[in-house]
C-alpha positions as semicolon CSV with decimal commas, in nm:
position;residue;x (nm);y (nm);z (nm)
1;M;0,000;0,006;-0,011
2;S;0,143;0,341;-0,064
3;P;0,102;0,565;0,126
4;A;0,047;0,356;0,420
5;P;-0,197;0,449;0,657
6;T;-0,107;0,595;1,007
7;H;-0,110;0,395;1,316
8;S;-0,362;0,633;1,448
9;E;-0,577;0,603;1,106
10;L;-0,586;0,221;1,149
11;A;-0,656;0,240;1,522
12;A;-0,962;0,491;1,428
13;T;-1,091;0,232;1,161
14;M;-1,072;-0,055;1,441
15;S;-1,174;0,138;1,743
16;T;-0,854;0,053;1,943
17;H;-0,538;0,240;2,036
18;R;-0,259;0,352;1,822
19;E;-0,027;0,152;2,091
20;A;-0,229;-0,154;2,001
21;V;-0,171;-0,125;1,633
22;S;0,189;-0,022;1,671
23;R;0,247;-0,352;1,849
24;E;0,071;-0,561;1,609
25;M;0,257;-0,408;1,301
26;S;0,594;-0,465;1,497
27;D;0,480;-0,826;1,560
28;L;0,385;-0,878;1,176
29;A;0,694;-0,718;1,066
30;K;0,908;-0,943;1,297
31;R;0,728;-1,251;1,131
32;G;0,833;-1,102;0,801
33;L;0,471;-1,071;0,673
34;I;0,502;-0,705;0,663
35;E;0,755;-0,441;0,598
36;K;0,734;-0,035;0,603
37;R;0,947;0,125;0,360
38;G;0,932;0,470;0,354
39;S;0,579;0,597;0,319
40;R;0,467;0,236;0,171
41;L;0,347;-0,071;0,334
42;L;0,454;-0,381;0,183
43;L;0,258;-0,697;0,235
44;H;0,502;-1,010;0,201
45;D;0,268;-1,297;0,257
46;V;-0,091;-1,201;0,188
47;S;-0,180;-1,583;0,269
48;A;-0,040;-1,586;0,598
49;L;-0,217;-1,261;0,682
50;R;-0,543;-1,400;0,568
51;A;-0,501;-1,707;0,804
52;L;-0,421;-1,476;1,105
53;V;-0,760;-1,289;1,023
54;D;-0,930;-1,612;0,977
55;K;-0,784;-1,762;1,318
56;K;-0,915;-1,466;1,509
57;E;-1,266;-1,445;1,362
């Protein structure tokens, strides 16, 4: 995605706190699923991201 939404924008969309979004984004980056490059958000493994969403629903 380019430009990537801010953590605050994502938090407002999901009715949560920016800090929670920051923690989750950091975890996803450590797993190699996403990467922030400048103002872009790169999704490295969409299937794995979908599996995480499905698991939480």
